[in-house]
C-alpha positions in Angstrom: -0.1 0.0 0.1 1.4 3.4 -0.9 0.3 6.1 1.3 1.1 10.0 1.4 0.5 12.1 4.4 -1.6 15.2 3.7 0.6 18.3 3.5 -0.1 22.1 3.6 1.4 23.3 0.5 2.8 26.8 0.7 3.0 28.4 -2.8 5.2 31.3 -3.6 2.0 33.4 -4.2 1.0 32.5 -0.7 4.2 33.4 1.0 3.9 36.9 -0.9 0.4 37.4 0.6 1.5 36.3 4.1 4.4 38.6 4.2 2.4 41.7 3.4 2.4 44.2 6.4 -0.8 45.0 8.1 -3.3 47.4 6.7 -4.0 50.8 8.5 -7.8 49.9 8.4 -9.2 46.7 7.5 -12.0 46.8 4.9 -15.1 44.5 5.4 -15.6 42.4 2.1 -17.9 39.8 1.1 -17.8 36.9 -1.5 -21.0 35.4 -2.7 -19.6 33.5 -5.5 -16.6 33.0 -7.8 -17.3 30.2 -10.2 -16.2 28.3 -13.4 -17.3 30.4 -16.2 -15.1 28.4 -18.8 -17.6 25.8 -19.5 -14.5 23.6 -20.1 -14.5 19.7 -19.7 -11.6 17.5 -19.0 -10.1 16.2 -22.1 -10.0 12.5 -22.8 -9.2 10.8 -25.7 -12.4 9.1 -27.3 -14.3 9.4 -24.2 -17.2 11.6 -23.3 -16.1 13.4 -20.2 -18.6 15.3 -18.0 -16.4 16.2 -15.1 -15.2 20.1 -15.3 -11.5 20.9 -16.1 -11.2 23.4 -13.3 -12.4 23.4 -9.8 -15.9 24.2 -8.7 -14.9 25.6 -5.4 -12.8 28.6 -6.4 -14.7 31.0 -3.8 -13.4 28.8 -1.0 -9.6 29.5 -2.5 -10.5 33.2 -2.8 -11.7 33.4 0.8 -8.5 31.7 1.9 -6.4 34.0 -0.1 -8.3 37.1 1.6 -7.5 35.6 5.0 -4.1 34.9 4.2 -3.1 38.4 3.3 -1.0 39.7 6.1 -1.6 36.7 8.1 -5.4 37.8 8.3 -4.7 41.5 9.1 -5.9 42.8 5.8 -9.5 41.9 5.2 -12.4 41.4 7.5 -14.4 38.6 5.2 -18.0 38.2 6.1 -19.9 34.9 5.5 -22.2 34.9 2.2 -21.6 31.6 0.6 -23.3 30.0 3.5 -25.4 32.7 4.8 -28.7 30.6 4.8 -26.9 28.2 7.1 -25.8 31.1 9.4 -29.4 32.7 9.3 -30.9 29.5 10.4 -28.3 28.9 13.2 -29.0 32.4 14.6 -32.7 31.6 14.6 -32.0 28.6 16.7 -29.9 30.4 19.1 -32.6 33.0 19.3 -35.3 30.7 19.9 -33.4 28.7 22.4 -32.6 31.8 24.5 -36.1 32.9 24.5 -37.2 29.4 25.7 -34.6 28.7 28.4 -33.5 32.4 29.6 -35.3 34.7 31.8 -33.5 37.6 30.3 -32.9 37.7 26.6 -29.4 38.6 25.4 -29.7 40.2 21.9 -27.6 38.6 19.3 -25.2 40.9 17.8 -26.0 42.4 14.3 -24.5 40.9 11.3 -21.6 42.8 9.7 -22.3 44.3 6.2 -19.5 44.5 3.6 -18.6 47.8 2.1 -17.1 45.9 -0.8 -18.2 42.7 -2.7 -15.6 40.7 -4.6 -16.9 39.3 -7.9 -15.4 37.4 -10.9 -14.3 34.0 -11.6 -12.2 31.5 -13.7 -12.9 33.1 -17.1 -10.5 31.2 -19.2 -8.9 27.5 -19.6 -7.2 27.2 -22.9 -5.6 23.9 -23.5 -2.7 22.8 -25.9 -1.7 26.4 -26.7 1.8 25.2 -27.3 3.3 21.5 -27.6 6.3 19.9 -28.9 8.8 17.1 -28.5 12.0 15.5 -29.6 13.3 12.1 -30.0 16.3 10.2 -31.6 17.1 6.5 -32.2 20.4 4.7 -33.1 21.1 1.2 -33.2 17.7 0.1 -31.7 18.4 2.4 -28.7 15.9 5.5 -28.5 14.8 8.3 -26.5 12.0 10.9 -26.6 10.3 13.9 -24.8 7.0 15.8 -25.2 5.6 18.8 -23.6 2.4 20.6 -23.6 1.3 24.1 -22.2 -2.2 25.1 -21.2 -3.2 28.7 -19.5 -5.7 29.4 -16.8 -7.2 32.9 -16.5 -9.2 34.4 -13.6 -10.8 37.9 -13.1 -11.4 39.7 -9.8 -13.5 42.9 -9.5 -14.4 44.8 -6.3 -17.9 46.4 -6.4 -19.0 49.2 -3.9 -22.1 48.2 -2.0 -23.1 51.8 -1.5 -23.2 52.7 -5.2 -22.7 49.6 -7.3 -19.7 51.1 -8.9 -16.9 48.7 -10.0 -13.8 50.2 -8.2 -11.1 48.0 -9.2 -10.5 44.9 -11.6 -7.6 42.8 -12.0 -6.8 39.5 -14.3 -4.2 37.1 -13.8 -3.0 34.3 -16.0 -0.7 31.1 -15.2 0.6 28.6 -17.5 0.2 24.8 -16.8 2.8 22.5 -18.0 2.6 18.8 -18.8 5.8 16.9 -19.8 6.8 13.4 -20.5 10.0 11.6 -21.5 10.8 7.9 -22.4 13.4 5.5 -23.3 13.2 2.4 -25.2 15.3 -0.4 -26.6 14.4 -2.5 -29.8 16.9 -4.9 -30.9 17.6 -8.3 -32.4 20.0 -10.6 -30.9 21.2 -14.2 -31.3 21.6 -13.9 -35.2 18.4 -11.8 -35.5 16.3 -14.6 -34.1 15.3 -13.1 -30.8 13.8 -9.7 -30.1 14.6 -7.6 -27.2 12.0 -4.7 -26.4 12.1 -2.4 -23.5 10.2 0.7 -22.9 10.5 3.2 -20.0 8.9 6.6 -19.4 7.4 9.0 -17.0 4.9 12.0 -17.3 4.5 14.9 -14.9 1.3 17.2 -15.0 1.1 20.5 -13.1 -1.8 20.7 -10.9 -4.8 22.6 -12.3 -6.3 23.4 -9.0 -3.0 24.7 -7.5 -2.5 26.8 -10.5 -6.0 28.3 -10.0 -5.1 28.9 -6.3 -1.8 30.7 -7.5 -3.7 32.9 -9.8 -6.2 33.9 -7.4 -3.7 34.6 -4.8 -1.9 36.8 -7.3 -5.2 38.4 -8.1 -5.7 39.5 -4.5 -2.1 40.8 -4.1 -2.7 42.9 -7.4 -6.0 44.1 -6.1 -4.4 45.3 -2.6 -1.7 47.3 -4.7 -4.5 48.8 -7.1 -6.6 49.8 -4.1 -3.7 51.6 -2.5 -2.9 53.5 -5.7 -6.4 54.5 -6.1 -6.7 55.5 -2.6 -9.5 53.0 -1.6 -7.4 51.7 1.3 -3.9 52.6 2.7 -1.0 50.2 2.9 1.7 50.9 5.5 4.9 52.0 4.6 6.8 48.8 5.3 4.4 47.2 2.5 5.0 50.1 0.1 8.8 49.6 0.2 8.4 46.1 -0.8 
């Protein structure tokens, strides 16, 4: 049995977000949805594939990136993806207090967001570049192939007061797939016996990790764009970076 322990992977974009100095004032933001707008399905040869090419949980990755920024000192993120569950639970708490407590303690009001973050995965282009090379000599051969895909996400910040789109950024990342192989094809013993050996390996970059890296890069770009346009203020230590 081959087993691998789960790990918490730290991508370069994740480290960049973690290293941002705290904001002078943390804005309250909400994420309702951040879905797959590509319509792409996984590519399989001669098979009708119904599973999607990119993750359907991109809003979870976006919320994680927002809470990662400055190690949780940049954005106050309010729950909107599961707001129905939150509302039901608050009703249960309120009814329980009314039934079992003589003095009713009021629930604190929900925070409202000044900015809504919208967007999604808007592009997943496959096989935008491919190639390979190979050689054979005296029955010994080697070959290598590669393919490049690209994923693109769009992130925009919308004012809840006016509905105006305040900021918009797009980020893209390439996804590399590569393979190499070695083979032997040779007759021995007066050409009466055939020896054939093949060996190879392929490696595909994770699409989900690439989407995550794109989202983290977009959040980082949004922070810098908001500082430039005066929607929030970065500390001096952040500006120097």
